[in-house]
C-alpha positions as CSV (number, residue, x, y, z in Angstrom):
1,M,98.4,59.2,126.9
2,M,99.9,62.7,126.8
3,Q,102.3,63.7,123.5
4,V,104.0,66.5,123.0
5,A,105.6,67.2,119.4
6,V,109.6,67.7,119.2
7,S,110.7,70.0,117.1
8,L,112.4,67.6,114.8
9,G,110.3,66.7,111.9
10,G,107.2,64.8,113.7
11,Y,108.7,63.2,116.6
12,K,107.1,62.7,119.7
13,A,107.6,62.1,123.0
14,D,105.8,59.9,125.4
15,L,105.1,62.5,128.6
16,D,103.1,59.4,130.4
17,N,105.9,56.9,131.1
18,P,109.2,59.2,132.7
19,I,112.4,57.6,133.2
20,D,114.1,59.3,136.2
21,I,117.9,58.6,135.5
22,S,119.2,60.6,139.0
23,I,121.0,58.7,141.6
24,P,119.7,61.0,144.6
25,V,121.5,62.3,147.6
26,N,120.3,60.0,150.3
27,F,121.0,60.9,153.8
28,E,119.9,58.3,155.9
29,M,120.9,55.1,153.8
30,N,123.8,53.7,152.3
31,Q,125.0,55.9,149.9
32,L,127.8,56.1,146.8
33,S,131.5,57.1,147.8
34,A,133.4,59.3,145.2
35,F,136.7,60.8,145.9
36,A,136.7,59.5,149.3
37,S,133.9,61.7,150.5
38,R,132.8,61.5,154.0
39,P,129.0,60.7,153.8
40,A,126.2,63.6,153.6
41,R,124.4,63.9,156.7
42,K,121.3,66.0,157.9
43,Y,120.1,67.1,161.1
44,A,117.2,68.8,163.0
45,Y,117.2,72.8,163.0
46,K,117.2,73.7,166.4
47,V,116.8,77.5,167.8
48,G,115.5,78.4,171.3
49,N,112.6,76.4,172.4
50,F,112.0,74.8,168.5
51,V,113.1,71.7,167.1
52,G,112.5,71.1,163.4
53,D,111.5,67.3,163.8
54,V,107.9,66.2,164.5
55,R,109.0,63.3,166.3
56,L,111.0,65.0,169.1
57,G,108.0,67.2,169.6
58,G,108.0,69.8,166.7
59,S,105.4,71.6,165.2
60,C,107.1,70.7,161.6
61,N,110.4,69.1,159.9
62,C,113.0,71.3,159.2
63,E,116.4,70.0,158.7
64,V,119.9,71.1,157.7
65,Y,121.8,69.4,155.1
66,H,125.8,68.8,154.6
67,F,126.8,67.6,151.3
68,S,128.4,68.4,148.2
69,P,126.6,68.1,144.9
70,H,129.5,66.9,143.1
71,L,130.4,64.2,145.6
72,H,126.9,62.7,147.1
73,G,124.7,62.2,143.8
74,T,123.5,63.1,140.4
75,H,124.8,66.9,139.6
76,T,125.1,69.0,136.8
77,E,127.9,71.6,136.0
78,C,129.6,74.5,134.0
79,V,132.7,75.6,133.1
80,G,133.0,77.6,136.4
81,H,133.9,74.0,138.0
82,V,137.7,75.0,136.3
83,T,137.9,78.6,136.5
84,D,138.8,81.4,138.5
85,A,135.3,83.3,137.7
86,R,132.5,82.0,139.8
87,I,130.3,81.0,137.1
88,R,127.3,79.4,138.0
89,V,125.4,76.5,136.3
90,Q,122.1,78.7,136.0
91,D,123.3,81.1,134.3
92,V,124.8,78.7,131.3
93,L,121.8,76.3,131.1
94,R,119.0,77.9,129.2
95,E,117.4,75.2,128.0
96,T,115.9,72.2,129.9
97,L,114.2,70.2,127.3
98,M,116.4,69.0,124.7
99,P,116.9,66.2,122.2
100,A,119.0,63.7,123.6
101,T,120.8,60.5,122.6
102,L,121.4,57.3,125.1
103,I,124.3,55.0,124.2
104,T,126.1,52.2,126.0
105,V,129.9,51.7,125.8
106,T,132.4,49.2,127.1
107,P,135.6,50.6,128.8
108,V,138.8,48.8,127.6
109,P,141.9,48.7,129.7
110,A,144.4,51.4,128.6
111,A,147.0,48.8,127.4
112,T,144.7,47.8,124.8
113,S,144.2,50.9,122.9
114,N,146.1,53.5,121.2
115,D,144.5,56.2,122.6
116,G,145.8,59.2,124.8
117,Y,145.2,61.3,128.1
118,S,147.0,63.9,130.1
119,P,148.7,63.1,132.4
120,A,149.6,59.5,130.7
121,L,147.6,56.5,131.0
122,R,148.2,53.5,133.0
123,R,148.0,50.1,131.5
124,N,145.3,49.1,134.0
125,D,142.9,52.5,133.5
126,M,139.5,51.6,132.3
127,V,138.8,54.0,129.1
128,I,136.1,55.1,127.1
129,T,138.1,55.5,123.8
130,R,137.3,56.7,120.4
131,D,136.9,53.4,119.0
132,A,134.0,52.3,121.5
133,L,132.3,55.6,121.2
134,K,132.6,55.5,117.6
135,D,131.0,51.8,117.7
136,A,128.3,52.8,120.1
137,L,127.1,56.0,117.9
138,Q,127.2,54.5,114.6
139,Y,123.6,53.7,114.4
140,H,122.3,57.0,116.0
141,S,121.3,60.3,114.5
142,K,123.1,63.6,114.8
143,E,119.4,65.5,115.3
144,F,119.4,64.1,118.5
145,M,122.8,64.9,119.6
146,T,122.2,68.3,121.8
147,A,122.6,66.0,124.5
148,L,124.6,62.7,125.1
149,I,124.1,60.1,127.6
150,V,126.4,57.8,128.1
151,R,125.8,54.3,129.9
152,S,129.3,52.3,130.7
153,F,129.6,48.9,131.8
154,P,129.6,47.2,133.9
155,N,126.1,48.4,134.9
156,D,125.1,46.4,137.9
157,A,122.3,47.6,140.3
158,G,124.6,48.1,143.1
159,K,126.2,51.3,140.9
160,P,124.6,53.8,142.7
161,L,126.0,52.9,145.9
162,R,129.3,52.2,144.4
163,D,132.8,53.1,146.5
164,Y,134.8,54.3,144.3
165,A,137.7,54.1,146.2
166,K,137.3,50.4,145.9
167,T,136.6,50.6,142.4
168,P,138.5,53.3,140.5
169,A,135.6,55.0,138.0
170,T,135.8,54.6,134.0
171,F,136.8,57.8,132.4
172,F,137.4,59.1,128.7
173,S,140.6,59.3,126.6
174,T,141.4,62.5,124.7
175,E,140.4,61.5,121.6
176,A,137.1,60.6,123.2
177,M,136.4,63.7,124.3
178,E,137.6,65.4,121.4
179,D,135.1,63.5,119.4
180,I,132.3,64.3,121.8
181,V,133.1,67.7,121.0
182,A,133.4,67.4,117.3
183,L,129.8,66.2,117.3
184,G,128.3,69.4,118.6
185,V,127.2,67.7,122.1
186,Q,125.9,70.7,124.5
187,H,125.2,68.3,127.3
188,L,126.9,65.4,128.4
189,L,125.8,63.1,130.9
190,V,128.0,60.2,132.4
191,D,127.3,57.6,135.0
192,M,130.8,58.3,136.6
193,P,131.9,60.8,139.0
194,S,133.9,62.6,136.4
195,L,134.8,62.8,133.1
196,D,138.6,62.5,134.0
197,R,140.9,60.2,136.3
198,A,140.5,60.9,139.8
199,D,143.7,61.3,140.3
200,D,144.9,63.4,137.8
201,D,147.3,65.8,139.1
202,G,144.4,68.6,139.3
203,M,144.6,69.1,135.3
204,L,141.0,67.9,134.5
205,S,142.0,67.9,130.8
206,N,138.8,66.4,129.6
207,H,136.6,69.2,131.2
208,R,139.3,71.7,129.9
209,I,138.7,70.1,126.5
210,F,134.5,70.2,126.4
211,W,134.6,73.5,127.4
212,D,137.2,74.6,125.1
213,L,139.6,75.5,127.5
214,Q,143.6,75.3,126.9
215,P,145.3,73.2,129.3
216,G,145.9,74.5,132.7
217,A,143.6,77.7,131.9
218,K,141.6,79.2,134.8
219,Q,140.5,82.3,132.9
220,T,138.0,82.5,130.0
221,D,136.5,85.3,128.0
222,K,133.8,83.5,126.8
223,P,132.5,80.6,129.1
224,S,131.2,77.6,127.5
225,R,127.3,77.1,127.7
226,R,128.2,73.5,127.7
227,T,127.1,71.3,130.6
228,V,128.2,68.2,132.0
229,T,126.0,65.8,134.0
230,E,127.6,63.3,136.4
231,L,127.1,60.0,138.5
232,I,123.5,59.1,136.7
233,Y,122.3,55.5,136.7
234,V,120.6,54.2,133.3
235,P,119.0,50.5,134.4
236,D,120.1,48.3,131.5
237,S,116.3,48.0,131.1
238,V,116.3,51.4,129.3
239,D,117.2,51.0,125.5
240,N,119.6,52.7,123.8
241,G,118.4,55.5,121.3
242,N,116.6,58.8,121.2
243,Y,114.7,60.7,124.1
244,L,113.3,63.9,124.9
245,L,115.8,64.6,128.2
246,N,114.4,67.0,130.8
247,L,117.6,68.3,132.9
248,Q,115.8,69.3,136.2
249,V,118.8,71.3,138.0
250,S,118.1,72.9,141.5
251,A,118.4,76.4,142.0
252,F,121.8,76.6,143.5
253,A,124.0,79.6,143.1
254,G,127.1,77.6,142.3
255,D,129.3,75.7,139.4
256,A,127.2,72.4,140.0
257,A,124.2,71.8,141.3
258,P,122.1,68.6,142.5
259,S,119.8,67.6,139.3
260,R,117.2,65.1,138.2
261,P,117.4,64.0,134.4
262,V,114.3,62.6,133.1
263,L,113.8,61.1,129.7
264,Y,111.2,60.6,127.1
265,K,111.1,57.8,124.7
266,V,110.3,59.6,121.2
267,S,109.0,57.9,118.4
268,K,107.8,59.4,114.9
């Protein structure tokens, strides 16, 4: 077994058993649907007598893809998602191997919590609250809090193909997001389309809290280096606890890029 020492006092990571928690962009089979997006699609590139499909007589396969990192699979985004400045995720994300904590939380109806949100919560909104976050984190070490991976219930096997127009997504309360920032989390990974409610009047209040922006702010003199990775999927078979995270991000020059987070279990 290959092992690598994590620079945290004797922890070791098992590199022989990677755990991929990404949802790939799938162009041919059933797809997830976020924000009522049209399906991702692809077609063979054609120019002159060339066709980029071996099945059609081409010398090689060369396909053109139409998709959005934000809509069609696991993606990592930066503060440029909400600013006038075109800040790119590869300008922000420098470390790709980092200590991480995986937790599982159970959202609750907003009507049963005293937590808030902007705009105001609706009674049936399913929210990850401060209390739910506190309960999930109570046995975890702060030294593995560089990245926080949040798995939420329900977590059925159909989640990677969920239509979020039919099943509204869970999101965080204001207090829960403030606590995540207070913990010093630099990279937040979630199994939902957004930190915020889908129809939030364009406020993206949780994104702005995480990136140290004032409500409605679109400018920043000091861009945050924190990243958000959305639309992951962590099967129930993966235990909560400490991991080494390899956050693999495609070289897209944009505020977001397709990504493939991979976990390695660590031990003393």
